[in-house]
Structure formats: C-alpha cells, structure tokens
C-alpha positions as CSV (number, residue, x, y, z in Angstrom):
1,M,6.3,62.6,19.8
2,A,5.7,59.3,18.0
3,T,2.8,57.7,17.3
4,E,1.6,54.9,18.4
5,R,2.0,53.4,14.5
6,Q,5.9,54.5,14.9
7,R,6.0,53.0,18.3
8,R,5.2,49.7,17.2
9,H,7.1,49.9,13.7
10,D,10.6,47.6,13.9
11,P,12.9,50.7,12.3
12,R,14.6,48.5,10.2
13,G,10.9,48.9,8.2
14,V,8.7,45.9,8.8
15,A,5.8,46.2,11.4
16,A,6.3,43.3,14.3
17,P,4.1,44.6,16.9
18,H,3.8,40.9,18.6
19,L,7.6,41.2,19.2
20,N,9.8,43.7,21.3
21,R,13.1,44.8,21.0
22,G,15.6,43.6,23.2
23,R,13.3,40.6,24.5
24,S,14.3,37.2,24.1
25,V,12.3,35.1,21.7
26,T,12.7,31.4,21.0
27,L,12.4,30.5,17.6
28,L,11.3,27.0,15.6
29,R,11.8,25.4,12.5
30,W,11.2,21.9,11.3
31,R,12.9,19.8,8.1
32,H,13.2,16.6,7.1
33,T,16.6,14.6,6.8
34,A,16.8,11.1,5.7
35,D,16.1,9.6,9.4
36,G,12.9,11.3,9.3
37,W,11.3,14.9,10.5
38,V,13.2,16.9,12.7
39,Y,12.8,20.0,14.7
40,E,15.9,23.1,15.8
41,T,15.4,25.6,18.1
42,R,16.8,28.9,18.5
43,V,16.6,30.7,21.3
44,G,18.6,34.8,21.0
45,V,17.0,38.5,22.0
46,Y,15.8,40.0,18.8
47,L,16.7,43.2,17.5
48,G,14.2,43.3,14.6
49,S,13.2,42.3,11.2
50,T,13.0,42.8,7.4
51,P,10.5,41.6,4.7
52,E,12.6,38.8,4.4
53,F,14.2,37.9,8.0
54,L,14.1,38.0,11.6
55,L,16.8,39.1,13.4
56,L,18.3,37.9,16.2
57,E,21.4,38.4,18.8
58,V,22.3,35.0,19.8
59,D,25.6,34.0,22.0
60,G,26.3,38.0,21.0
61,V,26.3,36.7,17.0
62,E,24.1,39.0,15.2
63,R,21.5,36.3,13.3
64,A,19.7,36.2,10.3
65,F,16.7,33.8,10.6
66,N,14.3,33.1,7.2
67,R,10.7,33.9,7.3
68,D,10.0,31.2,5.1
69,Q,12.1,28.9,7.3
70,W,11.6,30.0,11.5
71,M,8.4,31.0,12.8
72,V,8.3,32.4,16.7
73,V,6.9,30.1,19.6
74,S,7.5,32.4,22.1
75,R,8.2,35.6,23.0
C-alpha cells in the first residue's frame, strides 16, 4: 500500500501536493509587448509536472507550460 508521501508525489517525479491529477486548473502569465503588459490564461486538466514544466491537457492536447513563465491561479 502506498504511503501518504507516495500518494502526494507526482508520478513524473516532482512533488505537487496542491494540484490534483485530473482536476481543472487555470494558469496565468504576464508578458511585455510593444503595446504594454498583457496577460494570458490557459484552462486545462492537470496531468502532472516536471522540474521545469506543468503538464496540462488543453482542448484534448497535452501541453507543457514552463514554470518560469506560468503560475497557477486556480485549481
């Protein structure tokens, strides 16, 4: 039987106890353009994570979002 630590640990190798696989999550990033700062959001299903990326299914496609650029704003 899995320990509590193993259950909370993401199967791709990075602990992510605040995110639940299969649940909806919203990501946000700000970026600077010629017209000023703009934000982007993405809503998807959390699949897992690596040290560098959050992995979400967005519109049926698995996508990797760089942790340095995107932050979780809702789960």
